[in-house]
C-alpha positions as CSV (number, residue, x, y, z in Angstrom):
1,M,-127.4,-123.2,-156.4
2,Q,-128.5,-123.8,-160.0
3,T,-124.9,-124.7,-161.0
4,E,-124.9,-127.4,-158.3
5,L,-128.3,-128.7,-159.5
6,K,-127.1,-128.8,-163.2
7,E,-123.9,-130.7,-162.3
8,Y,-125.9,-133.2,-160.2
9,Y,-128.3,-134.0,-163.0
10,K,-125.5,-134.1,-165.5
11,N,-123.7,-136.8,-163.5
12,R,-127.0,-138.6,-162.7
13,A,-128.2,-138.7,-166.3
14,T,-127.5,-142.4,-167.0
15,E,-128.8,-143.6,-163.6
16,F,-131.8,-141.2,-163.3
17,D,-134.6,-143.5,-164.4
18,E,-133.7,-146.1,-161.7
19,I,-135.7,-144.0,-159.2
20,Y,-138.8,-145.1,-161.2
21,T,-138.2,-148.8,-160.7
22,R,-138.9,-148.7,-157.0
23,P,-141.8,-151.1,-156.3
24,E,-143.6,-148.7,-153.9
25,R,-143.9,-146.1,-156.6
26,Q,-145.4,-148.2,-159.3
27,Q,-149.1,-147.4,-158.5
28,D,-148.3,-143.7,-158.4
29,I,-146.6,-143.9,-161.8
30,Q,-149.6,-145.7,-163.3
31,Q,-152.0,-143.2,-161.9
32,L,-150.0,-140.2,-163.0
33,T,-149.4,-141.7,-166.5
34,A,-153.2,-142.2,-166.9
35,F,-153.9,-138.7,-165.8
36,L,-151.3,-137.2,-168.2
37,K,-152.4,-139.2,-171.2
38,N,-156.0,-138.2,-170.7
39,S,-155.4,-134.6,-169.9
40,L,-152.8,-133.9,-172.7
41,A,-154.4,-135.9,-175.5
42,G,-154.6,-133.9,-178.6
43,K,-152.7,-131.0,-177.1
44,H,-149.6,-129.1,-178.2
45,V,-147.5,-129.6,-175.0
46,L,-144.7,-127.6,-173.7
47,E,-142.8,-129.7,-171.2
48,I,-140.5,-128.1,-168.6
49,A,-137.5,-129.9,-167.1
50,C,-138.2,-133.1,-169.2
51,G,-135.0,-134.7,-167.9
52,T,-134.4,-138.1,-169.5
53,G,-137.8,-138.2,-171.2
54,F,-139.3,-140.7,-168.8
55,W,-142.7,-138.9,-168.6
56,T,-142.5,-137.6,-172.2
57,Q,-142.5,-141.2,-173.4
58,K,-145.5,-142.0,-171.2
59,Y,-147.9,-139.3,-172.3
60,S,-146.6,-138.2,-175.8
61,T,-148.4,-141.1,-177.6
62,D,-151.7,-139.2,-177.3
63,A,-150.4,-135.6,-177.6
64,A,-150.6,-133.6,-180.9
65,S,-147.0,-132.4,-180.4
66,V,-144.4,-132.0,-177.7
67,L,-141.7,-129.4,-177.2
68,A,-139.7,-130.9,-174.3
69,T,-137.2,-128.6,-172.7
70,D,-134.4,-129.0,-170.2
71,Y,-131.4,-126.9,-169.1
72,N,-129.1,-129.9,-169.1
73,E,-127.8,-131.3,-172.4
74,A,-126.7,-134.6,-170.7
75,V,-130.2,-135.6,-169.8
76,L,-131.5,-134.5,-173.2
77,Q,-129.1,-136.9,-174.9
78,V,-130.7,-139.7,-172.9
79,A,-134.2,-138.5,-173.7
80,R,-133.4,-138.3,-177.5
81,S,-132.1,-141.8,-177.5
82,K,-135.4,-143.3,-176.5
83,D,-138.1,-144.6,-178.9
84,Y,-141.3,-142.5,-179.3
85,S,-144.3,-143.5,-181.3
86,N,-145.2,-139.8,-181.9
87,P,-143.0,-138.2,-184.6
88,N,-144.0,-134.7,-183.4
89,I,-141.6,-134.5,-180.4
90,E,-138.7,-132.1,-180.2
91,F,-136.1,-131.8,-177.4
92,V,-134.6,-128.4,-176.8
93,A,-132.1,-127.1,-174.4
94,D,-133.6,-124.1,-172.6
95,D,-133.6,-122.3,-169.2
96,A,-137.0,-122.7,-167.5
97,Y,-136.7,-119.2,-166.1
98,S,-136.5,-117.6,-169.5
99,L,-137.8,-120.1,-172.1
100,S,-135.9,-118.1,-174.7
101,N,-135.9,-121.0,-177.2
102,V,-139.7,-121.4,-177.2
103,S,-140.9,-119.7,-180.4
104,Q,-144.5,-120.8,-180.4
105,K,-147.1,-120.8,-177.7
106,A,-148.5,-124.2,-176.6
107,N,-152.0,-125.0,-175.4
108,A,-150.8,-127.3,-172.6
109,C,-147.9,-127.7,-170.2
110,Y,-146.4,-130.4,-168.1
111,A,-143.7,-129.8,-165.5
112,G,-142.8,-132.9,-163.6
113,F,-140.7,-132.9,-160.5
114,W,-139.4,-129.4,-161.1
115,L,-141.2,-127.0,-158.8
116,S,-139.5,-128.6,-155.8
117,H,-136.1,-127.4,-157.3
118,V,-137.3,-123.8,-157.6
119,E,-136.3,-121.4,-154.9
120,K,-139.3,-119.9,-153.1
121,N,-138.5,-116.4,-154.3
122,K,-138.3,-117.5,-157.9
123,L,-141.6,-119.4,-158.0
124,S,-143.8,-116.4,-159.0
125,P,-141.3,-115.2,-161.7
126,F,-141.1,-118.7,-163.1
127,I,-144.9,-119.1,-163.3
128,Q,-145.3,-115.7,-165.0
129,T,-142.7,-116.6,-167.7
130,L,-144.4,-120.0,-168.2
131,H,-147.8,-118.5,-168.6
132,K,-146.5,-116.0,-171.2
133,N,-145.6,-119.0,-173.4
134,L,-149.0,-120.6,-173.2
135,E,-152.3,-119.7,-175.0
136,P,-155.3,-118.6,-173.0
137,G,-157.3,-121.6,-171.8
138,S,-154.2,-123.8,-171.7
139,T,-154.1,-126.9,-169.5
140,V,-151.2,-126.8,-167.0
141,I,-150.0,-129.8,-164.9
142,F,-147.4,-130.0,-162.3
143,A,-146.3,-133.2,-160.5
144,D,-143.7,-133.7,-157.8
145,N,-142.7,-135.7,-154.7
146,L,-144.4,-135.9,-151.4
147,Y,-142.2,-136.2,-148.4
148,V,-142.6,-139.7,-147.1
149,E,-140.9,-140.5,-143.8
150,G,-138.6,-143.4,-144.0
151,N,-138.7,-143.4,-147.8
152,S,-137.7,-139.9,-148.9
153,T,-134.1,-138.7,-148.6
154,P,-134.0,-136.8,-145.3
155,I,-133.9,-133.0,-145.3
156,S,-130.3,-132.0,-144.4
157,R,-130.7,-128.3,-143.9
158,Q,-132.9,-125.2,-144.4
159,D,-131.8,-121.7,-145.4
160,A,-132.9,-118.3,-144.2
161,E,-135.6,-118.1,-146.9
162,G,-137.2,-121.4,-145.9
163,N,-135.8,-123.5,-148.8
164,T,-135.0,-127.1,-147.8
165,Y,-132.1,-129.2,-149.0
166,Q,-131.1,-132.9,-149.3
167,T,-127.6,-134.4,-149.4
168,R,-127.6,-136.9,-152.3
169,T,-124.8,-139.3,-153.2
170,L,-124.4,-140.7,-156.7
171,K,-122.9,-144.0,-157.8
172,D,-119.6,-142.3,-158.4
173,G,-119.4,-141.3,-154.8
174,T,-119.9,-137.6,-155.3
175,R,-122.2,-135.8,-152.7
176,H,-124.5,-133.0,-153.8
177,D,-126.4,-130.4,-151.7
178,I,-129.7,-130.3,-153.6
179,L,-132.6,-127.8,-153.2
180,K,-135.8,-129.8,-152.6
181,N,-138.9,-128.0,-151.4
182,F,-141.9,-130.2,-150.8
183,I,-144.9,-128.4,-152.2
184,T,-148.1,-128.7,-150.1
185,E,-151.6,-128.2,-151.3
186,E,-151.7,-124.9,-149.4
187,D,-148.5,-123.8,-151.2
188,F,-149.9,-124.7,-154.5
189,H,-153.1,-122.8,-154.0
190,S,-151.3,-119.8,-152.6
191,L,-149.1,-119.6,-155.6
192,L,-151.8,-119.9,-158.3
193,S,-155.3,-119.5,-157.0
194,D,-155.5,-115.7,-157.8
195,S,-154.6,-116.1,-161.5
196,V,-156.0,-119.4,-162.8
197,K,-159.2,-121.4,-162.9
198,N,-160.3,-124.9,-162.1
199,L,-157.3,-125.5,-159.8
200,H,-156.9,-129.0,-158.4
201,Y,-154.3,-130.7,-156.2
202,K,-154.3,-134.5,-155.6
203,K,-152.1,-136.5,-153.3
204,L,-151.0,-140.0,-154.3
205,G,-148.8,-142.3,-152.2
206,H,-145.4,-140.8,-153.0
207,F,-146.3,-138.2,-155.6
208,W,-148.8,-135.3,-155.9
209,Y,-150.1,-133.6,-159.0
210,G,-151.9,-130.3,-159.6
211,C,-153.6,-128.9,-162.6
212,Y,-155.4,-125.8,-163.7
213,E,-156.5,-123.8,-166.7
214,L,-155.2,-120.3,-167.7
């Protein structure tokens, strides 16, 4: 499953940011950008699954530093090619489930559009690993897609564990079976409410974001 996901994003690297040009998503992008800039200002940020650096570029101007990680070197090459006003940004290839290349604890984290690609039985282990790499009191922010009928790619199947999938076609004509779980507010609270404080979940038009403190 993870091999398929990695191959998909490798092949999609140069066309990935096109998803953010959709007119109906511009208000959500503006709202999420403002929230990230405000919440991560002055913070040492660990970013999970940074992809092409689209969101890194948005919030990093106000951060103290950013260590942006992704499993896929192809998307990191795109991310590194962009201009950043903040000189304290580093892009590192790393596995979100181990974070073995993270040497210092951060005091903030942003993981955008990643939780939806985590199998349900791996959510808790991922969260535990993430929290071990953050200082007590750290700010943590997740953001992801809402399922919007008529706009989102339809769900193509569901497995025995309840994970849902989309069939996605790239410009080169290749088709990919991609894990995509749509996280509800109830899901978010169930996953985190027992171990964190000040937990919030907010719906926008096409995105949601959630935040909390360790």
